N, C-alpha and C positions, 0 to 999 in steps of 0.2 A: 201232279200225278205221282202216285207212289208205286214203286216197283219193289216187291219183296224178293229176297233171295233165300228165304227160308226153305229148308228141305222138307218141312212138314206143312202140308196144306192146312191140317187141323189147327196147328199152333198159330198159323197166319190168320185164319178165320177168327180164332179166339182173341187174338191181339186186336184185330179190327173192331170186334164187338166191344172189347174193353176200352179201347182208346177213342172210339167214336170219331175217327178221322173224317173230315168233311170233304175230302177230295177223292177223285177216282183212284182206286188201288187195284193192282194186278200182281200176280206172282209168276216168277220165271220157273221153268222146269229145269231141274238139275242142280239147284242150290247155288252156293257161292262160287263154284268152279264152272258154272254154265257160261254160255256165250255172252249173255248180257253183261254180267259183272266183269268178265275178262275183257270185253271190248271197251268198256268205259272205265277200266282200272279201278273198280270198286273193291278196296281191300279192307274196308271197315264200315260199320254201320253206326249211326246213320251217315250217309253221304248225300249231298244235294247238288243239283246242277241248275243253273239258270240258262235257259235256251231261248234264243231269239226267234223271231217269226220265220226265219229261213232255216231253222233247225240247227244253228251253230251254237255250241256251248260257249257262252261268253263269261261265265264265272262258275266257280265250284266251291262247295263247302262254306257258304256264306252264313254268318250268324244272322238272326233277325235284324239286328242293327245295321250290319253291312248290306243286307238286302235293301232295307229302306234307303240307305244312303245311295246305293247303286241306282235304284229306281229314280230317286230324286235327281240324280246327275245325268242319267242316260235315257230315261223314258221319254217318249214323244208326248 
């Protein structure tokens, strides 16, 4: 799931169309200083989180290679 912290909904929609992202995407209201980025300490973009089935953040800012390795070593 992608969560945008863009201040402009129009720019966000344009980026979605341009990038053809295959996952669900939403936008927060209030931009980079809104509740969501402040709660999760998002100070730069892109930022990613790996969240387990209980909703706990188990890793953050993984490269594709690190994600593959993490999944190989930790997935059931």
